[in-house]
N, C-alpha and C positions, 0 to 999 in steps of 0.2 A: 869328616867325626860326628856332625852336627848330624850326621844320617840316622849313624848308627847311634848316638846317645837320643835321642827322637823319642819323646815319650819314658826316660829314663829318668831317676834320679842316683845323683853323684853322690855316696859317699865315701869320704874322707879313709883312706887308715884308722888315724890318727883319733878317729871318728866315729868307730866300728862299735867298742865296749856298750858306749851308751848308747848309741842306737838299738842296738840289740835291747837291751836296759828296758828302753820306751819306747821302743814300734813297733810291730809282727813285720817284718821284713822276711817274711814268708810270703806274706799277702800284695810287694810291692816288687814293682821289677827295677833294680838298681844296680849300680855297675861299682867299680871301684880299680885306682890304681896303684900297684906299688912300684918299689926301689928292691933289688934281692939287695939288702945290705950283709947278709951272710950265710954260708951255705956250711953245711955240714955233712963229711964225707960221706954217700951212703953206708945205709945199717942194713941189716937182716933181721928179721922176725924170725921169731922161734920156729915157722916150719920151712927157712931160708926163703921167702920172699923177698928180696929186696926195696928197699926206700929208701927217698930222698927228706930233708925238711929245708926248707928256703925259712932265713925271718925276713919279714915285709917291711917296709917302712916307706911314709909316702911323704918324709924329707920335711915336714911340717915341723914334726917333735920327736925328736931321735929317738925318746923313750920312751917311745908308744911303739913298740913291733906285734903285728904277728906272725903268727910259724906256721907255715903251709905244706901238709903233708903230704909226696906222692908218691901212691901206687903204681901197684901194675901196670898198661899202657902209659900212660900217663906220665909215671917215672923215668920207665925204657925209653920216650922220644922227649925230654927237656933236660933227664938229670945234668948233661954237660953245657947248660946254660950257663953264661957268664956271669957272676956277681958282678951289680951293676946294670943288670939290664933292667928295663922299665916292664 
């Protein structure tokens, strides 16, 4: 993990909103970690494409969640991932 995190900045999910407002994260090599705290049943777009929505949290501030939308191959590969997975 130390090797993978070298030269990267850890931003907690609960800090993401304030960091987006204060910093240009496109210029920083950053990572975050989250736990799937809720999964919505897969949905379909108007053109018939299926997608998933996960609510992620860092377990530090349970009132701060991030919604992650999964489309295309990412949805196909990961839609069965269990709630509670990091």
